[in-house]
N, C-alpha and C positions, 0 to 999 in steps of 0.2 A: 020902827024897830030895826028894819033893814038898813036904814040910813046910819044908825048908830054903829052897827057892825062894819059898814063900809068905811066910816070915818076911823074907826079903831084899826082896821086892817091897813088903811092908807097911812095912818100915823106910824104903825109898826114898820111898814116897808120903808118909810122915810128914815126912821131912826136906825134901822139895820143898815141901810145904804150909807149913812154917815159914819157909822162905826166901822164898816168894812173899808171905807176910804181912808179913815184915820189909821187903821192897822196897816194898810198897804203903803202909807207914807213913811212908816218907820223903817229904818235901815238897821240891819244887824251888824254891830261892830265887833261882835265876839267871834272873829275868825281865828282859828287856831293854825299857827304855822307849824308845819310838819318838817321834821328833819329827814333828810334822805336816809333810806335804810342801807345797810351794809350788803353789798352785792356778793353773792356766793358764800354767805356765812354758814359755817358748820361747826357745831359744838358736840364733841363726842369724847368718851362714852357718856351717855345719859340714860339711865342712872349710873352714877360713879361708884365703882367698887375699889379701884386701885389707888385713890388719893391724888390722881392727876387727871386733868381734862386737857383736851387739845382743841384749839380754836383756829380754824382756817378760813381764809377769805380769798377772793380773786386777787386783790392787791396785797402787797407784803409790807404795808405801813405798820408803824408801831400802834399797839392797841392799848387803850386804857380799860381795865377790867375792874368792875365794882360788883361785889356780891352782897346782897341784903338778905336778912332773915325774913320770916313772914310778918314780923312786927314792923319791918321797915328800917331796922337798925343795920348800918353798914358793918359787915363783919370782915370784909377783905377788900383791899384796894391795891392795885398794882398796875404797872405799865410793862407790857411784854413786847419783846422784839422777835422772839421765836413764837412757836404755837403752843407751848406747854405752860399750864398754870397748876401750881401745887395747892391742892385743897385738902391735904391730909389733916390739917389742924382743925377742920370744921367737923362738927358732930353730925350724925345722921339726921336727915330731915329734908324739908323742901326749902329752896332758896330761889331768889330772883337774881339773875345775872344780867348786868348791863354792860355792853361793850361799845366803846366809842373808837372810831377809826377815821381820822381826818374830820370832815364835817358830818359824817354819817354816824348813826347810832342804832343799836338794836337791843331789845330786852327779851329775855327768854326765861323759862322755868328750868331750874336745875335741881335734880334729886340726888342726894348723897346717901348711900347705904352704909 
């Protein structure tokens, strides 16, 4: 009876060692490339009461601004050269704002009262 248990344990050890080697041989191809983030990004005021938001960064490049509602629908898209964005036509709620400046991009939550 002890011999049967020994053979079963030995067989399990061999099987698990083969499956571990097979898993180690796999390489992960799903590497996600990350865009650089915008250095010194500030979005204010948040929450918005005045109908305007101001976006500042360390560099003064043109910024592409996209605002999405919570369902993912794009509700505003503009390119700004200054730091002011008019959001007075948006209704009160929670939005996602995506800013692209050069190669860098950033995504933030925006609340409009």
